[in-house]
C-alpha positions as CSV (number, residue, x, y, z in Angstrom):
1,M,-25.1,64.2,21.2
2,L,-21.8,63.2,20.0
3,S,-20.9,64.9,16.1
4,N,-20.4,61.7,13.9
5,N,-16.4,62.5,13.7
6,K,-16.2,62.7,17.4
7,T,-18.1,59.4,17.7
8,K,-15.9,58.0,15.1
9,I,-12.6,58.9,17.1
10,Y,-14.3,57.9,20.3
11,F,-15.0,54.7,18.9
12,L,-11.7,54.3,17.5
13,L,-10.2,54.9,20.6
14,I,-12.0,52.2,22.5
15,L,-11.3,49.9,19.9
16,V,-7.5,50.5,20.0
17,S,-7.5,50.2,23.9
18,F,-9.4,47.1,23.9
19,I,-6.9,45.3,21.1
20,S,-3.9,47.0,23.1
21,C,-4.9,45.7,26.5
22,D,-5.8,42.0,25.4
23,G,-5.7,41.2,22.0
24,T,-1.8,41.7,21.1
25,L,0.7,39.3,21.3
26,G,3.9,39.1,23.3
27,G,7.4,38.7,22.1
28,F,10.3,36.8,23.1
29,N,13.6,37.9,21.5
30,T,13.5,39.1,18.0
31,I,16.3,37.1,16.1
32,S,17.8,39.1,12.9
33,F,19.3,37.3,10.0
34,P,21.4,39.1,7.3
35,V,19.4,37.7,4.4
36,S,16.5,38.5,2.7
37,K,13.2,37.0,3.7
38,K,12.9,34.8,0.9
39,K,16.1,33.0,1.6
40,I,14.6,32.4,5.3
41,E,11.6,30.9,3.8
42,I,13.6,28.6,1.6
43,A,15.4,27.8,5.0
44,L,12.3,27.0,6.7
45,D,11.3,24.8,3.5
46,S,14.4,23.0,4.0
47,L,14.0,22.4,8.0
48,N,10.3,21.3,7.5
49,S,11.4,18.8,4.9
50,K,14.6,17.4,6.7
51,H,13.2,17.2,10.2
52,K,9.5,16.3,10.2
53,T,9.3,16.2,13.9
54,Y,8.9,19.9,14.0
55,I,5.5,19.5,12.2
56,I,2.4,19.8,14.0
57,P,1.0,16.4,14.9
58,S,-2.8,15.6,14.2
59,K,-3.5,15.3,18.2
60,W,-2.4,19.2,18.5
61,E,-3.7,20.7,14.9
62,E,-7.2,21.8,16.9
63,N,-4.9,24.5,18.9
64,N,-3.6,25.8,15.4
65,H,-6.2,28.3,15.4
66,W,-4.4,31.8,14.7
67,S,-6.3,32.3,11.7
68,K,-9.6,32.2,13.5
69,S,-8.5,34.2,16.2
70,G,-7.6,37.3,13.7
71,Y,-3.8,36.7,13.3
72,D,-3.8,35.4,9.9
73,F,-2.3,38.6,9.0
74,L,0.7,37.6,10.4
75,E,3.4,35.9,8.2
76,S,3.9,32.7,11.0
77,H,5.2,29.2,11.4
78,I,4.9,26.9,14.3
79,F,7.2,24.5,15.4
80,Y,6.1,21.5,17.2
81,F,8.6,19.9,20.2
82,K,8.0,16.5,21.3
83,E,10.7,16.0,23.8
84,E,9.6,17.3,27.1
85,P,8.3,19.6,27.6
86,E,6.3,19.0,24.8
87,E,5.0,22.4,23.6
88,M,4.8,24.4,20.0
89,Y,6.0,27.8,19.3
90,Y,4.1,30.3,17.2
91,V,7.0,32.3,15.3
92,S,6.4,35.4,13.1
93,F,8.2,37.4,11.0
94,I,8.6,40.8,12.3
95,G,7.6,43.9,10.3
96,D,5.1,44.9,7.6
97,E,5.2,44.6,3.8
98,E,7.8,47.5,3.4
99,T,10.3,45.8,6.0
100,F,9.8,42.4,4.0
101,K,11.4,44.3,0.8
102,D,14.9,44.9,2.7
103,T,17.0,42.0,1.4
104,T,19.9,43.0,4.1
105,H,18.0,41.2,6.9
106,I,14.7,39.7,8.3
107,D,13.8,39.4,11.8
108,I,11.6,36.9,13.7
109,A,10.8,36.2,17.3
110,I,8.7,33.5,19.0
111,R,4.9,35.1,19.7
112,S,3.4,32.7,21.8
113,V,4.1,29.0,23.4
114,F,1.6,26.2,23.6
115,I,2.4,24.4,26.7
116,G,1.0,20.8,26.4
117,R,0.4,20.0,30.2
118,K,-1.7,23.3,30.6
119,R,-3.3,22.9,27.0
120,K,-3.0,26.5,26.3
121,W,-1.0,29.2,24.3
122,L,0.7,31.5,26.6
123,K,2.5,34.8,25.7
124,Q,6.1,35.9,26.9
125,E,5.1,37.9,30.1
126,E,3.1,34.7,31.4
127,F,6.8,32.9,32.0
128,T,9.3,33.5,34.7
129,R,12.7,34.5,33.5
130,E,14.1,30.8,33.8
131,E,11.2,29.6,31.8
132,E,11.6,32.1,29.0
133,N,15.4,31.5,29.0
134,R,14.5,28.0,28.5
135,I,12.3,28.7,25.7
136,Q,14.6,31.1,24.1
137,T,17.7,28.5,24.7
138,R,15.4,25.8,23.1
139,F,14.7,27.4,19.9
140,K,18.0,28.9,19.4
141,A,19.5,25.3,19.8
142,E,16.8,23.7,17.4
143,I,15.6,26.4,15.2
144,T,17.7,29.1,15.1
145,S,21.0,27.0,14.8
146,K,19.6,25.1,11.4
147,L,18.4,28.2,9.8
148,E,21.6,29.6,10.4
149,K,23.2,26.5,8.5
150,Y,20.9,26.6,5.7
151,T,21.5,30.2,5.4
152,N,25.3,30.1,5.9
153,C,25.0,33.2,8.1
154,K,24.9,33.8,11.6
155,A,21.5,35.2,13.4
156,K,21.9,38.1,15.6
157,D,19.9,38.2,19.1
158,L,18.4,41.6,19.4
159,G,17.0,40.9,22.9
160,Y,13.9,42.9,22.4
C-alpha cells in the first residue's frame, strides 16, 4: 500500500498528465499590445459597440460553453465572423494575475476556432498551415487592426 503522501503525488501526476494531454487549449500566435490590460478592455468595449457583427448570434450561443468546460478562469472574448467561412474565435489574455498588473504590455491569442460547417471548436494544431495563416490574417485584419486604432498603438505578432 502506498503512503498517504505518495498516493497524493501519484494522483497529482495522473491528473496533470490527463489535463496536459487532452484538456488544454492550443494557441495561435501571441499578439502583444504595448498598453495596459485596462486599455485593451476599453478598446474591446469600443469594438463591441461599434461592430455588433462580431457579437455571437443567438443561433450559435449554445456553442459558447467555455465556462461549463472549465475554462471560466481564463479572461476571454469570442469574436463571430458571419462572412464565409462563418466561424468564431475564442481569444484570451495570456498570463496570470501578476502579468496583468504590468501596464507596459498585454498579450492575447486565439485559443480555439469554431468552424460553422463542422459545428465544432478546433485547436491550432488541428489546422493546416494554410488554414492557420488564413485565420491569423483574418484576425489581424478585422480585430487587431481595430484594437490598434482604438488604443493608438501598434501590436506586435510574437509568433508563438
